[in-house]
Each structure stands twice: as structure tokens, then as C-alpha cells.
C-alpha positions as CSV (number, residue, x, y, z in Angstrom):
1,M,-0.1,0.1,0.1
2,I,1.2,3.7,-1.0
3,P,1.9,5.7,2.2
4,V,-0.5,9.0,2.4
5,N,2.6,11.4,2.1
6,K,3.6,9.2,-1.2
7,L,0.1,9.9,-2.9
8,I,-0.2,12.0,-6.3
9,I,-3.6,13.2,-6.4
10,F,-3.8,16.4,-7.1
11,P,-3.2,16.5,-10.9
12,F,-6.6,14.3,-10.5
13,L,-8.4,17.2,-8.1
14,F,-7.2,19.8,-10.4
15,A,-9.0,18.3,-13.3
16,I,-12.3,17.8,-12.1
17,F,-12.2,21.3,-10.2
18,P,-13.1,23.3,-13.2
19,I,-15.8,21.4,-14.1
20,I,-17.1,21.2,-11.1
21,L,-16.6,24.9,-10.3
22,L,-18.5,25.7,-13.5
23,Y,-21.4,23.6,-12.0
24,S,-21.6,25.6,-8.8
25,D,-21.8,28.7,-10.8
26,N,-24.9,27.6,-12.8
27,I,-26.1,25.3,-10.5
28,S,-29.8,26.9,-10.6
29,E,-29.6,25.5,-14.8
30,I,-27.5,22.4,-14.9
31,P,-28.9,19.1,-13.9
32,T,-26.5,17.0,-11.7
33,D,-26.5,14.2,-14.0
34,E,-24.7,16.2,-16.6
35,L,-21.6,16.1,-14.3
36,T,-20.9,12.4,-15.2
37,L,-19.5,12.4,-18.4
38,P,-16.9,15.5,-18.1
39,I,-15.6,14.0,-14.7
40,F,-15.7,10.9,-16.2
41,L,-13.6,11.7,-19.3
42,A,-11.2,14.4,-17.2
43,I,-9.9,11.5,-14.5
44,S,-9.8,9.0,-17.5
45,I,-7.5,10.9,-19.3
46,I,-5.5,12.2,-16.2
47,F,-5.3,8.5,-15.4
48,L,-4.0,7.2,-18.7
49,S,-1.6,10.2,-18.9
50,F,-0.2,10.2,-15.6
51,L,0.2,6.3,-16.2
52,F,2.3,7.5,-19.5
53,L,4.7,9.9,-18.2
54,N,5.3,8.3,-15.0
55,Y,6.6,5.5,-17.0
56,I,8.7,7.6,-19.5
57,L,10.1,10.1,-16.6
58,K,10.6,7.5,-13.6
59,S,9.2,10.2,-11.9
60,G,5.5,10.1,-10.3
61,I,5.6,14.0,-9.3
62,K,7.1,14.9,-12.4
63,A,4.2,13.8,-13.9
64,G,1.7,15.3,-11.7
65,L,2.8,18.7,-12.1
66,I,3.1,18.4,-15.7
67,L,-0.4,17.3,-16.0
68,T,-1.7,19.9,-13.6
69,F,0.4,22.7,-15.7
70,L,-1.4,21.5,-18.9
71,V,-4.7,21.6,-17.0
72,A,-4.3,25.0,-15.9
73,I,-3.5,26.1,-19.7
74,F,-6.1,24.3,-21.2
75,F,-8.9,25.0,-18.4
76,S,-7.7,29.0,-18.4
77,Y,-7.6,29.5,-22.0
78,G,-11.2,30.6,-22.9
79,H,-11.5,32.5,-19.4
80,I,-8.3,34.6,-20.8
81,F,-9.8,34.6,-24.2
82,N,-13.2,36.3,-23.1
83,F,-11.4,38.5,-20.6
84,L,-9.2,39.9,-23.2
85,Q,-12.7,40.8,-25.5
86,E,-13.9,42.5,-22.5
87,I,-11.6,44.6,-22.3
88,N,-10.8,45.1,-26.1
89,T,-12.7,48.9,-26.1
90,S,-11.2,50.2,-29.1
91,N,-12.9,50.0,-32.6
92,I,-9.7,47.6,-33.7
93,D,-10.8,43.8,-33.2
94,F,-7.5,42.1,-32.9
95,V,-8.6,39.3,-30.2
96,H,-8.9,36.2,-32.3
97,Q,-8.6,32.8,-31.4
98,R,-5.5,32.7,-33.8
99,Y,-3.5,35.0,-32.1
100,V,-4.3,34.3,-28.4
101,I,-3.5,30.2,-29.2
102,I,0.1,30.8,-30.2
103,P,1.3,32.1,-26.7
104,F,-0.5,29.6,-25.0
105,I,0.9,26.8,-27.2
106,V,4.8,28.4,-26.7
107,L,3.8,28.1,-22.7
108,S,2.6,24.9,-22.7
109,I,6.0,23.9,-24.7
110,L,8.2,26.0,-22.3
111,G,6.7,24.9,-19.1
112,V,6.6,21.2,-20.0
113,Y,10.2,21.3,-21.3
114,F,11.1,23.0,-17.9
115,L,9.7,20.2,-15.5
116,I,11.6,17.5,-17.5
117,K,14.6,18.8,-17.5
118,T,14.7,20.7,-13.9
119,K,17.0,18.8,-11.3
120,Y,15.5,20.5,-8.6
121,N,13.6,18.5,-5.9
122,L,10.0,18.3,-6.7
123,S,9.2,15.8,-3.8
124,N,8.1,18.7,-1.5
125,Y,5.5,20.2,-3.9
126,R,3.5,16.6,-3.4
127,S,2.0,17.5,-0.2
128,I,1.5,21.1,-0.9
129,F,-0.5,20.6,-4.3
130,N,-2.3,17.8,-2.8
131,V,-3.7,19.9,0.0
132,I,-4.0,23.1,-1.7
133,S,-6.5,20.6,-4.3
134,I,-8.2,19.2,-1.3
135,V,-8.9,22.5,-0.3
136,M,-10.5,23.9,-3.5
137,I,-12.7,21.0,-4.0
138,L,-13.8,21.2,-0.3
139,F,-14.8,25.0,-0.8
140,V,-16.9,24.4,-4.0
141,F,-18.4,21.4,-2.1
142,F,-19.2,23.4,0.5
143,N,-21.1,26.0,-1.6
144,I,-23.2,23.4,-3.4
145,G,-24.2,21.8,-0.1
146,V,-25.3,25.3,1.3
147,F,-27.2,26.1,-2.0
148,N,-29.1,22.9,-1.9
149,Y,-29.8,23.6,2.3
150,N,-31.2,27.0,1.6
151,Y,-33.4,26.2,-1.4
152,T,-35.0,22.7,-1.2
153,D,-38.0,21.5,-3.0
154,V,-38.4,24.7,-5.0
155,E,-40.2,22.5,-7.6
156,S,-42.4,21.1,-5.5
157,F,-43.7,24.4,-4.4
158,N,-43.8,25.8,-7.7
159,N,-46.7,23.1,-8.8
160,I,-48.5,24.2,-5.6
161,I,-48.4,27.8,-6.7
162,I,-49.2,26.8,-10.2
163,E,-52.5,25.3,-9.3
164,D,-53.7,28.0,-7.0
165,E,-53.3,30.1,-10.0
166,L,-55.0,27.8,-12.3
167,E,-57.6,27.4,-9.7
168,K,-58.1,31.5,-9.9
169,V,-59.3,31.7,-13.6
170,N,-62.3,31.9,-14.2
171,L,-62.7,29.7,-17.0
172,T,-66.1,29.1,-19.1
173,T,-66.7,25.6,-19.6
174,N,-68.8,26.5,-22.8
175,F,-67.4,28.5,-25.3
176,T,-69.9,30.7,-27.3
177,T,-67.3,32.8,-29.2
178,Y,-65.3,30.2,-31.4
179,E,-66.4,27.0,-32.9
180,K,-62.6,25.9,-32.7
181,L,-60.0,27.3,-30.5
182,P,-57.6,29.1,-33.0
183,N,-53.8,28.3,-33.1
184,I,-51.9,30.7,-31.4
185,Y,-48.1,31.8,-32.6
186,H,-46.0,33.9,-30.0
187,I,-42.7,35.0,-31.6
188,V,-39.9,36.6,-29.4
189,L,-37.2,38.5,-31.3
190,D,-34.6,38.8,-28.9
191,E,-33.6,42.7,-28.7
192,Y,-35.9,44.0,-31.1
193,T,-36.4,47.3,-30.3
194,S,-39.2,50.0,-31.3
195,N,-39.8,51.5,-34.7
196,K,-39.5,54.9,-32.8
197,V,-36.1,54.1,-31.3
198,L,-35.1,52.7,-35.1
199,L,-35.9,55.8,-36.8
200,E,-34.2,58.3,-33.9
201,D,-31.2,56.2,-33.1
202,F,-30.5,54.1,-35.6
203,E,-32.1,56.1,-38.4
204,F,-33.6,53.2,-39.9
205,D,-37.2,54.0,-41.0
206,N,-39.3,50.3,-40.4
207,S,-42.2,51.9,-41.9
208,E,-43.0,49.2,-44.7
209,F,-42.8,46.0,-42.2
210,Y,-45.1,47.9,-39.8
211,N,-47.2,48.9,-42.8
212,H,-47.6,45.2,-43.8
213,L,-48.7,44.0,-39.9
214,K,-51.0,46.8,-39.8
215,N,-52.7,45.7,-43.2
216,S,-52.5,42.1,-41.9
217,N,-54.7,43.1,-38.9
218,F,-52.2,43.3,-36.2
219,V,-53.0,45.7,-33.4
220,I,-49.4,47.5,-32.8
221,P,-50.0,49.6,-29.5
222,I,-47.7,53.1,-30.0
223,D,-44.4,52.9,-27.7
224,T,-45.1,49.7,-26.0
225,L,-42.3,49.1,-23.3
226,A,-40.9,46.2,-21.9
227,N,-41.3,45.2,-17.9
228,Y,-38.0,43.8,-17.3
229,P,-34.7,44.6,-19.3
230,V,-33.5,41.0,-18.9
231,T,-34.7,38.4,-21.2
232,E,-35.2,36.1,-18.2
233,Q,-37.4,38.2,-16.4
234,F,-39.7,38.9,-19.4
235,M,-40.3,35.2,-19.9
236,V,-41.4,34.7,-16.4
237,S,-43.7,37.7,-15.9
238,T,-45.1,37.2,-19.5
239,L,-45.7,33.5,-19.0
240,N,-47.1,33.8,-15.4
241,M,-49.3,37.0,-16.8
242,K,-47.8,38.7,-13.7
243,Y,-45.2,40.5,-11.9
244,L,-41.9,39.1,-9.9
245,D,-43.2,38.6,-6.6
246,N,-40.5,40.3,-4.4
247,Q,-37.5,42.9,-5.8
248,E,-34.6,40.7,-5.4
249,Y,-33.8,38.6,-8.0
250,N,-33.6,34.8,-7.4
251,R,-32.3,32.7,-10.8
252,L,-33.5,29.6,-9.9
253,E,-36.8,30.4,-8.7
254,T,-37.3,32.4,-12.1
255,E,-36.0,29.2,-14.1
256,K,-38.4,27.0,-12.4
257,N,-40.9,29.7,-13.1
258,I,-40.7,29.5,-16.5
259,S,-40.1,26.4,-17.2
260,N,-43.4,25.2,-15.2
261,N,-45.4,28.4,-16.1
262,L,-49.0,29.2,-16.0
263,V,-49.5,30.1,-19.4
264,M,-48.5,26.6,-20.8
265,N,-50.1,25.0,-18.2
266,F,-53.4,26.3,-18.7
267,L,-53.4,26.1,-22.4
268,K,-52.5,22.2,-22.0
269,Q,-55.3,21.9,-19.6
270,N,-57.6,23.2,-22.3
271,G,-56.2,20.9,-25.1
272,Y,-53.7,22.5,-27.2
273,K,-50.9,21.1,-28.2
274,I,-47.5,22.8,-27.1
275,I,-44.9,23.2,-29.6
276,I,-41.5,25.0,-28.6
277,P,-39.0,25.3,-31.7
278,Y,-35.2,25.1,-29.4
279,S,-33.1,28.6,-30.7
280,G,-30.5,28.4,-28.2
281,Y,-32.0,29.5,-25.2
282,G,-31.6,27.3,-22.1
283,P,-31.8,23.3,-22.1
284,H,-34.3,21.9,-25.3
285,D,-36.7,20.5,-22.3
286,R,-36.8,23.7,-20.1
287,F,-40.7,23.6,-20.7
288,D,-42.2,21.1,-18.4
289,R,-45.5,21.5,-20.5
290,S,-44.1,21.3,-23.9
291,D,-45.2,18.5,-26.2
292,S,-42.5,19.1,-28.8
293,N,-38.8,20.9,-29.3
294,P,-37.9,20.5,-32.6
295,C,-34.8,21.8,-33.7
296,S,-32.5,20.4,-30.8
297,D,-31.2,18.0,-33.3
298,V,-28.5,20.3,-34.7
299,L,-26.5,20.5,-31.8
300,F,-23.4,18.5,-31.8
301,L,-23.2,18.8,-28.2
302,K,-26.6,17.6,-26.8
303,S,-25.4,18.7,-23.2
304,R,-25.8,22.4,-22.4
305,F,-23.2,22.2,-19.7
306,L,-20.7,20.4,-22.0
307,T,-21.1,23.3,-24.6
308,E,-20.6,25.9,-21.7
309,L,-17.9,23.7,-20.6
310,S,-15.7,23.7,-23.7
311,R,-15.9,27.4,-24.2
312,T,-14.3,27.6,-21.2
313,T,-10.9,25.6,-22.5
314,I,-8.7,25.4,-25.3
315,V,-11.0,23.3,-27.4
316,N,-12.9,26.3,-27.6
317,Y,-10.4,27.3,-30.3
318,F,-11.7,24.1,-32.5
319,V,-15.5,23.9,-31.6
320,E,-16.0,28.0,-32.1
321,K,-17.1,27.5,-36.0
322,Q,-19.2,24.4,-34.7
323,I,-21.0,26.5,-32.1
324,E,-21.4,29.5,-34.8
325,D,-23.1,27.2,-37.5
326,E,-25.3,25.3,-34.8
327,R,-26.6,28.7,-33.2
328,R,-27.0,30.0,-37.3
329,D,-29.2,26.6,-38.1
330,M,-31.0,26.5,-34.7
331,Q,-32.7,30.1,-35.9
332,L,-33.4,29.0,-39.7
333,C,-34.9,25.7,-38.4
334,S,-37.3,27.7,-35.9
335,L,-38.5,29.8,-38.4
336,S,-39.0,27.4,-40.8
337,K,-41.2,25.1,-37.6
338,L,-43.2,28.5,-38.0
339,E,-43.8,28.5,-41.9
340,E,-45.5,24.7,-41.3
341,T,-48.4,25.5,-40.6
342,S,-50.1,23.3,-43.3
343,E,-49.0,20.3,-40.8
344,E,-52.5,18.8,-39.6
345,H,-52.6,18.4,-35.9
346,N,-55.6,16.6,-34.1
347,K,-55.2,19.6,-31.3
348,P,-55.0,23.5,-31.8
349,V,-51.3,24.2,-31.6
350,Y,-49.8,26.8,-29.5
351,M,-46.2,27.6,-30.4
352,F,-43.8,29.4,-28.7
353,A,-40.7,30.5,-30.7
354,H,-38.1,32.5,-28.7
355,L,-35.5,33.6,-31.9
356,F,-32.0,35.0,-31.3
357,I,-32.5,37.8,-33.7
358,P,-31.2,40.6,-34.1
359,H,-29.4,39.3,-31.0
360,A,-25.4,39.5,-31.3
361,P,-23.7,38.1,-32.4
362,Y,-24.9,38.6,-36.0
363,L,-24.5,35.7,-38.0
364,F,-27.0,36.9,-41.0
365,D,-26.9,39.8,-43.4
366,K,-29.9,41.6,-44.5
367,D,-30.9,38.7,-47.5
368,G,-30.4,35.9,-44.5
369,N,-27.1,34.9,-46.1
370,S,-24.3,33.6,-43.7
371,I,-22.0,36.0,-42.3
372,T,-19.1,35.2,-39.7
373,P,-19.3,37.8,-37.1
374,Q,-17.0,40.1,-35.9
375,S,-16.9,38.6,-32.4
376,N,-17.7,35.0,-31.9
377,K,-18.4,35.8,-28.3
378,L,-21.9,34.4,-27.6
379,K,-22.8,36.5,-24.8
380,G,-23.5,39.5,-27.2
381,L,-20.6,41.9,-26.5
382,Q,-20.7,42.8,-30.2
383,G,-24.2,44.0,-29.7
384,W,-22.4,47.2,-28.4
385,Q,-20.3,47.7,-31.3
386,D,-21.9,46.6,-34.6
387,T,-25.0,48.9,-35.6
388,D,-24.7,47.6,-39.3
389,G,-25.0,43.8,-38.4
390,Y,-27.8,44.8,-35.9
391,L,-30.1,46.7,-38.7
392,N,-29.0,43.5,-40.9
393,E,-30.4,41.3,-38.9
394,I,-33.5,43.7,-38.5
395,Q,-34.3,43.8,-42.4
396,F,-33.6,39.8,-42.7
397,V,-36.2,38.9,-39.5
398,N,-38.6,41.5,-41.4
399,K,-38.7,39.8,-44.4
400,R,-39.3,36.3,-42.4
401,M,-42.0,37.4,-40.6
402,T,-43.9,38.6,-43.3
403,D,-43.7,35.5,-44.9
404,I,-44.4,33.5,-41.8
405,V,-47.4,36.0,-41.0
406,N,-48.6,35.5,-44.6
407,R,-48.9,31.6,-44.5
408,I,-50.2,31.5,-41.1
409,L,-52.8,33.4,-42.0
410,S,-53.4,31.8,-45.6
411,E,-54.0,28.9,-43.5
412,S,-56.8,30.4,-40.9
413,E,-57.5,34.5,-40.2
414,Q,-58.6,32.9,-36.9
415,S,-54.9,32.4,-35.4
416,I,-53.4,34.4,-32.7
417,I,-50.0,36.0,-33.5
418,I,-47.8,37.8,-31.1
419,I,-44.7,39.4,-32.8
420,Q,-42.2,41.3,-30.3
421,G,-39.3,41.8,-28.5
422,D,-38.4,40.4,-25.6
423,T,-35.9,43.6,-24.8
424,G,-34.8,46.4,-26.4
425,S,-31.2,46.7,-28.3
426,S,-27.9,45.9,-26.0
427,I,-26.5,48.9,-28.2
428,L,-28.1,51.6,-26.3
429,N,-28.2,50.0,-22.5
430,D,-25.5,52.9,-21.6
431,P,-26.2,55.4,-18.9
432,S,-24.3,58.1,-21.4
433,I,-27.2,58.1,-23.4
434,D,-30.6,60.7,-22.6
435,D,-33.2,58.0,-21.4
436,Y,-31.2,54.9,-21.9
437,M,-33.7,53.0,-19.9
438,T,-36.7,53.6,-21.6
439,K,-34.8,52.9,-25.0
440,R,-33.8,49.9,-23.1
441,L,-37.1,49.0,-22.7
442,S,-38.7,49.9,-26.4
443,I,-39.8,47.0,-27.7
444,L,-41.8,46.0,-31.3
445,Y,-44.8,44.9,-29.8
446,A,-47.9,43.4,-32.6
447,I,-50.6,41.4,-31.8
448,H,-53.1,39.6,-34.5
449,M,-56.4,38.5,-32.8
450,P,-59.2,37.0,-34.8
451,E,-61.6,38.8,-36.7
452,S,-64.5,38.5,-34.9
453,S,-62.6,39.6,-32.0
454,E,-64.1,42.2,-30.1
455,V,-60.7,43.3,-28.3
456,I,-60.4,47.1,-27.7
457,E,-57.7,49.2,-29.3
458,L,-55.3,49.5,-26.6
459,S,-53.0,52.6,-26.9
460,N,-50.8,50.8,-24.9
461,I,-50.2,46.9,-23.4
462,S,-47.5,45.8,-21.3
463,P,-46.1,42.3,-22.3
464,V,-47.3,40.9,-18.5
465,N,-51.1,41.6,-19.9
466,T,-50.5,39.6,-23.2
467,Y,-52.1,36.6,-22.0
468,R,-55.0,38.1,-20.2
469,V,-56.2,39.8,-23.2
470,I,-55.9,36.4,-25.2
471,F,-57.5,34.6,-22.4
472,N,-60.2,37.0,-21.6
473,E,-61.3,36.7,-25.6
474,I,-61.0,33.1,-26.2
475,F,-62.0,31.2,-22.7
476,E,-64.1,34.0,-22.0
477,T,-61.8,34.4,-18.4
478,E,-62.7,37.7,-16.5
479,L,-59.1,38.7,-15.8
480,Q,-58.0,42.4,-14.9
481,M,-55.5,44.0,-16.4
482,L,-52.3,44.9,-14.5
483,D,-51.4,48.5,-14.2
484,D,-48.4,48.9,-16.1
485,Q,-45.1,48.8,-14.4
486,Y,-41.8,49.4,-15.4
487,Y,-38.6,47.5,-13.6
488,W,-34.4,48.1,-13.8
489,N,-32.0,45.4,-12.5
490,N,-29.5,46.9,-10.0
491,G,-27.4,43.9,-8.9
492,D,-29.7,41.4,-7.6
493,Q,-31.9,44.0,-6.4
494,I,-35.3,45.0,-9.1
495,E,-35.8,48.7,-8.8
496,N,-39.6,50.1,-10.0
497,I,-38.8,52.7,-12.5
498,T,-42.5,53.6,-13.6
499,D,-42.2,57.0,-12.4
500,Q,-38.8,57.4,-14.0
501,I,-39.8,56.7,-17.6
502,K,-43.2,57.9,-18.1
């Protein structure tokens, strides 16, 4: 048996540390079972590599230090690359993967060469690195344990809330308005701002698209504002027909309330088939009540966790183009699914499509041709820089929305269609700009109701009231309209700014 003070465990612990750290940072979104594969691969690769290097070098401590050094290089690459992109505030885009990877390769070669050739006694580092790695692992597991202790049984609690809310909806059992329940299409175009902002701040006239919607009997309220400046908050408030319960933002609670939301529960309860094309927002099965999630099959890495993990590593250099192509293909697939309205279903259809258009990175020109973005950082840094890219995608999605609307209404004029932005453009999310909060909340909002509808012409409507209007019309419910309220994020706190922007 190997004495404890001779054990070399630190390369294995250092290898799994970045994996569980990423899980810890995203614990509200990542199922625990997604840890199995990456941890197994990490331990297997380190184990085989350790056996090989130990055999060649005849030194377990050298083998361990070399592997630990390479692990640090491997897992730090993506973080450093993203950091360099964030601090690059110049108009010159010089931060490219092909430039950043070169010093990493050189550093790897020099570091391994030094560790192989050094005559220095490295045995003292065994205990030091073992202790450091154990402390790091225990620290992460402590944070995971605290999180699970403080937030247990959220899903069961959410189910109770949903059941209570459903009971409050005054549902008439015999619908007199429609012989057949209409299909409902809710199309969210991420960061699509209002006509007013496009004209005043981008000098882009979007009247052609707006006129087409009006001529297709869409109601377009004047100067609609999003209730929240963040996608998740928009989703949870819209799909649950209410504002967030408190002013402290809890990501896990928000995610649970999106996955298991009132609108989809209500429609499912009343015979609708729920179809949600996957466009890259969250895991493809994020909605508990969905019957179908097309477009997720384009993913090479089916696990969202593995995809995010790969972006933190040097693998990012090799899979960057793959991820870019996947994101583009998912948007095109979702658009195609919206056009497939002739497909026969034995139930009324509710389709919720959240598209990452015109959100950065901009992957299409104005005609829908594929382009390589200035920046491949998928979190949207490019949105602050490339106005032309933003406007190109506005024009592209306008064309597709025109075709989709024509196709849906040609099948049935009774269809309900909502086309809206979740928030305004992040290009204008800058405190140095006058009324920047109002501009960040300014969105496209258009809704088509059946011709027989007697819905009042609304001069304004908040997204939070969208389904209150629809359910009152279709199901003859008696839901009251909520007062318009608008909020802003200050860290984890949510501030009511209604008085500031009116």
C-alpha cells in the first residue's frame, strides 16, 4: 500500500475542479447528472496520461506537475480569451482565437520542457499541491451544499403555486365565441427595439414592415415598453401573467417558474398541443409542458453544460465555428417550423418561438446569407459595437416574419399571432445616453387577434398583460388588466422605475 504522504492525487482533483466550479456557478440551470460524463473523461484522461508520463520520466511528482500545468493551460484559455475581448474597448478588433492560442502553445511547450529538464527536488510539492487541491474541491462542495440546503423542494413549491393560480382563472366551460379554438403563435425576437427608437437612434425607417403588419390586421400599440430589461424576467412575467413577487432577483426560482409556467399549464389543460422550437435559449427541454421541441437535433453537444464547459477551455478554439454554425442553424430551423402551418394536428397548437435575432453575434446579412461575425463571443459583446450587423438582422427577420405571417393567415385568419421583442437593443444600454432606460425597454409589439374579436384598441399594453387579453377573448375568462409597471436591475435587486420613464 502506498503511504499517504506518497500519494499523488492533485492532478486528478485539479482536473475536476473547473468542472464542478462551472456547475456550482450555474447550479440553478444544470442537472447534476450532466457532471458524470465530463468528470469521467477528465479522470480517465489524467489517469492514462499519468501512467504514460510516469513510465517515461520515472517520476510520479514530475508527471503530476506536468499534468497539473497542462490542465491549468487547458481550462484557463477560454476565460482569458473572453477577458481579452471584454477589455478590448477600441474599434480595432484584434482579439482573435488564432492570435491568442499561439502564446498558450508556446507557454505549454516551455513549461513542460522546464519540468522535464529541471534537476530541482520536486518531492516537497507533492503534499503542498495535494492539500491545495483538496481545499479547493471542499470549498466548491461546501458552496453547493449550502445552496441545496437553503433552496430545497423549489419545484414542488412551484407546482403548488401553479395549481393555486389555475384555480383563480375564471374559466367558462362552454366557449361561445369560437367553434374551434384558434392556433396561437408567440414569436419573440430577442432585442428587437421599437419603430421610434430605430428611426431616432439608428436612422432606420421600419415603416414598411409595420405597415404590412397593420394591413394584416395586427394591433400595434404605441410606444410599448418591456416590463423588465432582462430576458429571464420578461419570460417569467409574461408566461405567468404577473410581475415578479419580490424585488430580489432569484435566478433558480425564475428558471423554475419559466419551465413550469401558468400560460402553458392553462393551455395544456384546455387541449392545446405545446410546440417550442429550440433556438439556443436554455436546454431544449426547459418547458415542462411542451409536447414537442424541434430543432434541438442540430446540436453536436447535446448537453448545454458540455457546450459551456468547452468554451472555457482550449477546445473553444476548435469548436468555435461549430457552435457558430449550430446557433445559425437553430434560428433557421425555428423560422422554418413557424412556416409549417399546414401540418395537421388533432389539437389546437400553441407555438412559442424565442429567436436570437437580432441579438448579437450577428450571423446573417440583410438577405439572410451567412456571415462570420466580428466577434464570436456568444454573450453579446458585439451588440455594443456593430450597428450595421444589428440593422442587417432587423431587415432579414422582417422578411421572414412577413412570409410567416402571410403563411399562417392564409391557413387561418382566426390564428392569434404575437410578434415582439423581449427587450430593446443593448447597443443603447448606456447611462451616457439620454433616456437610456426607456430605450432599453422600448420594443416591437404587435398582436393579431381573430377578425371576430371585439378586443379594444389598446393605446398601450405591457407584455405582462398579453395573455390576460388573449384568455379573456378565447376562453371568456374575467382576468383584470394589471397596471403598467416597469423595472430595472441594480445587481440582484429589481427597482421599480415606472415614475422615471413615464
